[in-house]
N, C-alpha and C positions, 0 to 999 in steps of 0.2 A: 319642252314648252318654254323654258327660260330662254333658250337660244332663239326661238321664234319671236319672243317678246322683245329681246334685245335687237334682233335683226329688223323687226318691224319698226322699232323706235329709230334705228339708224336710217331706214328708208324714209321715214317721215321727216327726219332732220335734214336729209339730203334734198328731199323734195321742197321743203320750206326755203332752203338756201337758194335753190334754182328758181323758185318763184320770184324771189327778190331780184335775181339777175335778169329775169324775163322782161323786166321793164326797160332794160337797156338795149339800144340798137345792136350792140356787139353780140348779145345772146342770139338775136334773130339772124344775124349774119352767119354766126357759127353753126346754127342748126337749121337754116332754111332748106338746104338740100335734103337733110334727113326728114324734115317735115313734109316736103313735097313728095319724096319717095313713099313715105308712110301713107299719105293721102291716096296715091295711086294704088298702093297695095290694098288698102281698105276698100277702095272703089272696085277693084278687080275681084276681090274675094267675097264682097257683100252679097252679090247676086246669087251665089250658090245656096245660101241659107233659104232664100225664098223658094227656090226650086225644090229642095229637099223637104222642107216643111209642107209646102203645097202638095207635093206628091203623096206624102204620108196622110195628110188631112183629107185628100180626095178619096181615100180608101175606106173611110169611116162613114157612118150615117150622117146625113146632112145636119141634124140637130147637135152633133158633137164636134163639128169641124172648127167652130170658133174657139172652143176650149182647147183643141189640139194645137191650133195655130198659136194661141196665147202662150200655152205652156212650152211649146217648142221654142219660141223666141226667148222666153224667160230662161229656159235651160241653157240656151246658147250664151246668153249674157252672163249667167252665173259661171259657166265653164271658162269663159274668156277672162273673167276677173280672177278666178282661182289659178289659172295657168299663168296669168301675168304676174301674180303675187310671187311666184317662184322663178319665173323664166329668166329675168334679168340677173338675179343673184346667181343662178346656176350657170349662166353664161360667163360669169366672172371666173369660174373654175377652169384652169388650163386643161384643154382637151375637150371640154363639153361644147365650147363654141365651134370647134372643128366638127364634132359630131352633129351639132345643130345645122351647120352649113351643108353637110352631106345629106341630112334629112331634107333640107330645103331644095337640094338638087333633085331629089325624088319628087318633091312637090311640083317643081318646074316641069318634070317629065310628065306627070299626071295632067298638069294644066295644058301642056303642049298637045297631048293626045286628045284632050277634050276640045280644044280650039280647032285642031285640024279635023278631027272626026266629026264633031257636031251631031252625034247620033242620039243624044238625049232629048227628051221632050222640051219644047220651048215654054216660056212662062205663059204665053197666050194659050197653049194647049192645056196647061195645068189650071189656069183660071177658068177655062171652059169646063173642066171637070168639076171644079169647086162650085160653079154656078149650077151644075146639074144635080138633081136629086139622086141620080144613079151612082152608086159607089162600086159598081162592078158585080161580078157573079157572087163573090163572097165578101161580106162586110167584115172589115178588120175591127178588132176591139180597140178601145181607147188606149189601153196599155201596150197593145201590139204596135200601134202607130207611134206612141211615145218612145218605145224601145228603139224603133227604127230611127227616129229623130235623134235620140241621145247618142247612139252609136255613130251616126253621121256627124253630129255636133262635136264629138270628141276629136275626130280627125280634123274637121274644119277649124275648130277653135285652136287646136295645137298649131296647125299650119299658119293661121292668122297671127297668133301671138308670137310665134317663133320668128316669122318674117318681120313683124313690127319691132320686136325686141332687138333683132339683128340690125335693123336699119337705125334704131335709136342709139345704138352703141352704149356708152356709159351714162347717158343722160336719162335720169329717172323721169323728169318732167316730160321729155319728148315721148317716152313710152306711155305715160299716163294720157297725154294728148292723143296719141295714136289709138290707144284703147278706147277712149271716149268717142272719138270719131267713128271707130269701127262699130261700137254699140249703137250709136245714133243712126248710122246708115243702115245697119241691119234691122233695127226696130222700126224705123220710120220709112226708109226709102229702098228697101231691098228689092221689092217687086219692080219699082221703076228702074233700078240699076240693072236688074236681070234683063229687062226689056231693052235698055240702052245698050248693054253689051251684045245682045243678039242683033240689034240693028247696026251697031258700029263695032265690028270685031277688032278693029285696030286698037281700041282702048284696051282690050284684053291682051293684045300683043305687047303694048307698052308696059302694062302691069307685069306680064311674064318676064320681060327683059329686066325690069327693076328688081324683081324677086331673084332672078338669076344673078344679077350684079351683087345683091346682098349676100346670097349664098357663097359666091366666090370670094367676096370680101371677108366673110366670117371664116372661111377655110384658110385664106391667106394670113389674116391677122393672128389666128390661133396657132397656125404652123410656125409663124414668127416667134410667138411666145414659147412654144415647145422647143424650137431650135435653140433659143436663147437659154432656156432652163436646162436642157439636156447636153448641149454641145457648145454653149457660149458662142453661137454663131448669130450675128445680126442683132445683138442686144442694143446697140446704139445706131443701127442702120437697117435697111431692108434685108430680107433673106437673100435676094439676088446679089446685093452688094457684099453681104457677108461671105457668100460662097465664092464670089469672084475674088475677094481679098484672100481667102484661104488658098485659091488656085494661083494666086499671084498675077491675076489678069486685070485687076482694077488699077486705074492710073496711079493711085496713091499707095499701092501695095508695097512698093519698094522703098518708099521714102517717108 
């Protein structure tokens, strides 16, 4: 508990310092690419929540659907905040960023299959089910629907926070901004975004490419740190330059 208190205080101090720098144009120039990447990541992943919550809500009685949707979105918000609280600090540990990058590669594979396959129900179909009083042959209970949403939210929240934390790098403020945007989009505009992604698939492709870039960057950066810590390769240079130096193939290697 003492560690968590100290760590939380350190995060708040770092955040306060970054907020002061946020007023300078230099801060925006340094983080503009990361912020743009995070916006596209949030936009690409926000629509999934509307589909999962809508599908689960359509299986319960009509008088319970508003409650299921409300608590489904609330649970997703809470999970994102909890994951974000530890994600960036854990990614500072050598080896965990590499593992996170590999996990994001799996997320990219899932996204690719969803975009190419497109076998799931569209948001229009789900809204049609929600507008109907028919919930199917067997009505699901409130807790059954919530359990379905919670399990899906665990995966989606981890994917979202991991991608945003990887794109944010070491900037706590960029991570907070990315988390805030994700929560706002998910709570207010997820249905609109799901419809937008269905109508314009190229938006999903751009988001996928950005997440793929973040995953590769995380893997490369942490491989760099591991190589430096274990074999003193590339501590003041890139991994490629370090290996080329060791092989004597870099222009400055001999002199």
